[in-house]
LOMI-224024 format. One record per atom (N, C-alpha, C): atom name; residue number from 1; x, y, z. Coordinates in pm, whole numbers, plus 50000, padded with zeros to 5 digits. Layout:
# LOMI-224024
R atom  nr  east north    up
R   CA NUM     X     Y     Z
...
This chain:
# LOMI-224024
R atom  nr  east north    up
R    N   1 61544 54278 72839
R   CA   1 61480 54286 72970
R    C   1 61581 54334 73072
R    N   2 61538 54423 73158
R   CA   2 61620 54474 73267
R    C   2 61555 54441 73400
R    N   3 61636 54402 73498
R   CA   3 61588 54379 73635
R    C   3 61640 54492 73721
R    N   4 61552 54553 73799
R   CA   4 61593 54663 73886
R    C   4 61517 54657 74017
R    N   5 61575 54717 74119
R   CA   5 61507 54723 74248
R    C   5 61401 54832 74244
R    N   6 61302 54816 74329
R   CA   6 61191 54911 74337
R    C   6 61213 55002 74457
R    N   7 61209 55131 74435
R   CA   7 61215 55226 74545
R    C   7 61082 55301 74560
R    N   8 61011 55318 74450
R   CA   8 60881 55384 74452
R    C   8 60775 55276 74430
R    N   9 60690 55252 74528
R   CA   9 60592 55144 74514
R    C   9 60480 55172 74415
R    N  10 60455 55296 74378
R   CA  10 60338 55328 74296
R    C  10 60338 55261 74160
R    N  11 60449 55257 74083
R   CA  11 60445 55184 73956
R    C  11 60418 55035 73975
R    N  12 60468 54978 74083
R   CA  12 60444 54837 74111
R    C  12 60296 54814 74145
R    N  13 60239 54904 74222
R   CA  13 60096 54895 74254
R    C  13 60015 54899 74124
R    N  14 60047 54992 74036
R   CA  14 59974 55003 73909
R    C  14 59989 54876 73826
R    N  15 60110 54820 73820
R   CA  15 60134 54696 73745
R    C  15 60050 54582 73801
R    N  16 60055 54563 73932
R   CA  16 59983 54451 73992
R    C  16 59832 54467 73976
R    N  17 59781 54586 73995
R   CA  17 59637 54607 73980
R    C  17 59593 54586 73835
R    N  18 59677 54626 73739
R   CA  18 59645 54607 73598
R    C  18 59649 54460 73559
R    N  19 59718 54378 73638
R   CA  19 59729 54235 73609
R    C  19 59646 54150 73704
R    N  20 59539 54209 73756
R   CA  20 59437 54139 73834
R    C  20 59490 54074 73961
R    N  21 59579 54142 74033
R   CA  21 59626 54088 74160
R    C  21 59513 54089 74261
R    N  22 59523 54003 74359
R   CA  22 59428 54002 74470
R    C  22 59482 54081 74588
R    N  23 59607 54128 74575
R   CA  23 59669 54205 74684
R    C  23 59617 54348 74682
R    N  24 59603 54404 74800
R   CA  24 59561 54543 74813
R    C  24 59681 54634 74793
R    N  25 59657 54756 74750
R   CA  25 59764 54852 74727
R    C  25 59849 54873 74852
R    N  26 59785 54878 74969
R   CA  26 59859 54900 75093
R    C  26 59957 54786 75121
R    N  27 59918 54664 75087
R   CA  27 60008 54549 75109
R    C  27 60130 54558 75017
R    N  28 60108 54597 74893
R   CA  28 60218 54610 74798
R    C  28 60312 54720 74844
R    N  29 60258 54833 74882
R   CA  29 60340 54945 74930
R    C  29 60420 54904 75053
R    N  30 60357 54835 75145
R   CA  30 60424 54792 75269
R    C  30 60541 54698 75237
R    N  31 60521 54607 75141
R   CA  31 60625 54514 75103
R    C  31 60747 54586 75049
R    N  32 60724 54688 74968
R   CA  32 60835 54763 74909
R    C  32 60905 54848 75015
R    N  33 60830 54915 75096
R   CA  33 60887 55008 75193
R    C  33 60948 54939 75315
R    N  34 60903 54817 75346
R   CA  34 60953 54747 75464
R    C  34 61099 54704 75449
R    N  35 61139 54670 75328
R   CA  35 61276 54623 75306
R    C  35 61325 54673 75171
R    N  36 61363 54800 75165
R   CA  36 61410 54855 75038
R    C  36 61525 54771 74982
R    N  37 61519 54746 74856
R   CA  37 61623 54669 74791
R    C  37 61591 54521 74776
R    N  38 61478 54476 74830
R   CA  38 61445 54335 74818
R    C  38 61331 54307 74719
R    N  39 61269 54412 74667
R   CA  39 61163 54395 74567
R    C  39 61219 54438 74432
R    N  40 61196 54353 74333
R   CA  40 61252 54374 74201
R    C  40 61142 54376 74096
R    N  41 61167 54450 73988
R   CA  41 61079 54447 73872
R    C  41 61162 54413 73750
R    N  42 61096 54350 73654
R   CA  42 61154 54325 73523
R    C  42 61087 54422 73427
R    N  43 61167 54490 73349
R   CA  43 61114 54583 73249
R    C  43 61149 54533 73110
R    N  44 61055 54547 73018
R   CA  44 61082 54509 72880
R    C  44 61164 54618 72811
R    N  45 61191 54602 72685
R   CA  45 61274 54697 72612
R    C  45 61210 54835 72598
R    N  46 61080 54843 72620
R   CA  46 61010 54972 72614
R    C  46 61003 55039 72751
R    N  47 61053 54970 72854
R   CA  47 61052 55026 72989
R    C  47 60930 54991 73072
R    N  48 60840 54911 73015
R   CA  48 60719 54871 73088
R    C  48 60751 54757 73184
R    N  49 60689 54759 73301
R   CA  49 60705 54650 73396
R    C  49 60631 54528 73343
R    N  50 60701 54414 73336
R   CA  50 60639 54290 73290
R    C  50 60644 54181 73397
R    N  51 60713 54208 73507
R   CA  51 60720 54111 73616
R    C  51 60771 54176 73742
R    N  52 60742 54111 73855
R   CA  52 60786 54165 73984
R    C  52 60792 54053 74086
R    N  53 60872 54075 74189
R   CA  53 60881 53979 74298
R    C  53 60969 54032 74409
R    N  54 60951 53976 74527
R   CA  54 61030 54013 74643
R    C  54 61113 53894 74686
R    N  55 61241 53917 74706
R   CA  55 61333 53813 74753
R    C  55 61411 53873 74869
R    N  56 61384 53826 74989
R   CA  56 61453 53875 75108
R    C  56 61540 53762 75161
R    N  57 61670 53787 75169
R   CA  57 61763 53686 75219
R    C  57 61797 53717 75363
R    N  58 61783 53616 75448
R   CA  58 61817 53628 75589
R    C  58 61949 53555 75612
R    N  59 62048 53625 75666
R   CA  59 62180 53563 75684
R    C  59 62177 53451 75788
R    N  60 62282 53379 75790
R   CA  60 62295 53266 75882
R    C  60 62277 53313 76027
R    N  61 62182 53254 76095
R   CA  61 62157 53287 76236
R    C  61 62184 53164 76323
R    N  62 62282 53084 76281
R   CA  62 62315 52965 76354
R    C  62 62247 52839 76302
R    N  63 62150 52858 76214
R   CA  63 62077 52743 76159
R    C  63 62081 52744 76006
R    N  64 62167 52827 75948
R   CA  64 62175 52838 75803
R    C  64 62094 52955 75750
R    N  65 62136 53006 75640
R   CA  65 62066 53118 75577
R    C  65 61939 53067 75509
R    N  66 61842 53156 75493
R   CA  66 61722 53122 75419
R    C  66 61668 53247 75353
R    N  67 61575 53229 75262
R   CA  67 61518 53342 75188
R    C  67 61367 53332 75186
R    N  68 61303 53448 75177
R   CA  68 61159 53458 75158
R    C  68 61137 53506 75016
R    N  69 61055 53435 74942
R   CA  69 61018 53475 74806
R    C  69 60868 53496 74806
R    N  70 60825 53612 74759
R   CA  70 60682 53639 74757
R    C  70 60647 53748 74659
R    N  71 60520 53767 74641
R   CA  71 60472 53873 74554
R    C  71 60510 53854 74408
R    N  72 60537 53730 74368
R   CA  72 60578 53706 74230
R    C  72 60460 53723 74135
R    N  73 60483 53795 74028
R   CA  73 60381 53813 73926
R    C  73 60449 53845 73795
R    N  74 60405 53781 73689
R   CA  74 60452 53811 73554
R    C  74 60328 53837 73469
R    N  75 60333 53942 73390
R   CA  75 60220 53976 73303
R    C  75 60190 53858 73211
R    N  76 60063 53835 73185
R   CA  76 60020 53720 73107
R    C  76 60093 53713 72972
R    N  77 60105 53825 72904
R   CA  77 60167 53825 72771
R    C  77 60318 53800 72775
R    N  78 60378 53809 72893
R   CA  78 60523 53795 72905
R    C  78 60566 53664 72970
R    N  79 60472 53577 72996
R   CA  79 60505 53451 73064
R    C  79 60580 53355 72972
R    N  80 60649 53259 73035
R   CA  80 60725 53155 72968
R    C  80 60847 53210 72894
R    N  81 60902 53321 72948
R   CA  81 61021 53382 72889
R    C  81 61135 53392 72990
R    N  82 61120 53330 73107
R   CA  82 61227 53331 73207
R    C  82 61230 53454 73295
R    N  83 61123 53531 73296
R   CA  83 61122 53656 73373
R    C  83 61125 53628 73524
R    N  84 61043 53538 73572
R   CA  84 61042 53507 73716
R    C  84 61178 53453 73759
R    N  85 61238 53369 73679
R   CA  85 61370 53315 73711
R    C  85 61473 53428 73717
R    N  86 61464 53522 73626
R   CA  86 61557 53636 73625
R    C  86 61542 53722 73751
R    N  87 61419 53738 73797
R   CA  87 61394 53816 73918
R    C  87 61457 53747 74039
R    N  88 61448 53615 74044
R   CA  88 61506 53541 74155
R    C  88 61656 53544 74148
């Protein structure tokens, strides 16, 4: 399994729609384009996307650093293999 950042939202849109997401394509695209480098995909050995998620870290602003985690999805057949943990 390989973890990589997403720069082109279209493969992620296709993955999420194929896995019955309730998110609209525009929302997925906006998430990727709003903060390049914070959305990740997990690819299996064949190069297919099997998981995805967004992790945005906000630096210390006087009250401590924090992160936003969202858009997590792992394909049904690939669950329980540590993919979401690897994305985080």
